N, C-alpha and C positions, 0 to 999 in steps of 0.2 A: 174596726177598719185597720188594715195593716198598711204600713208605709215601707217602701223599699229603701234600703240604705246600701251604699257602696263602701266597701272596706278595701283599702289597698295598703300594702307595706310602704313605709317611709324609708327609702334607701339611704337618705342622708343622715337622719337623726335616729333611725330605728323606730320600733313601735309601728303603729298603724294610724292612718288618716281615714276618717269616715265622714260621709255626707249623706244628706237626705235630699234627693233631687226634687221631690214634690214641694219642698220648702226652700226656695232659693236663699242662699246665705247661711243655711243651717249645716254647720260643720263641727267636727270635734276630732279628738285623737285619744290614743291610749297606748300604754306600753304593751298590752296584750290585746288579743281580739275581744276577750270578755270585757276588759276595761273600756275598750273603744265602744263596744255596743252599749254598755251601761252609760257612758258619757253622752252618746248620741241620743239615747232615750231622754236624758235630762235636757239636752239641747232642744230636742223636738218639743218637749213640754213647754220650755221657755218660749220658743218661737210661736207655738200655738197660743200661749197666754198673751203675748204681745199682739198677735193678730186679732184675738178676741177683744182686747182692750181697744184696738183701733176700729173694731166693727167689721173687719174683713174676713174673719173666720167664718162668719155666717154663710158667706158665699161658698166656702169650701165644703161645709157640711149640710147645706140647705136641703139637698135632695136625699140625704141619708136618713132623715127623720130622727136623728140622735141629738141629744143635748151635748153641750161642750164637754161636760163631765164624762158622759158615755163615750164620746169620741176619743178623749184622752185616755180613758181607762182601757181602751182596746189597742193602744199602741204597744 
């Protein structure tokens, strides 16, 4: 499964801000686009881990037929 992310330049501090709209509150940043993408991937994995521990991740992947590990590996 692929999740969309939004990357936008940070005009005040430089670098880039990035967010994953499918996971509210999942944001990160980086000095370069590559760093921002790497950082949001880590943030997404952390958000999914928290959702899994709360038991709410099952609702997100229930219809996909994937395990949590398979879901995360496809990010």
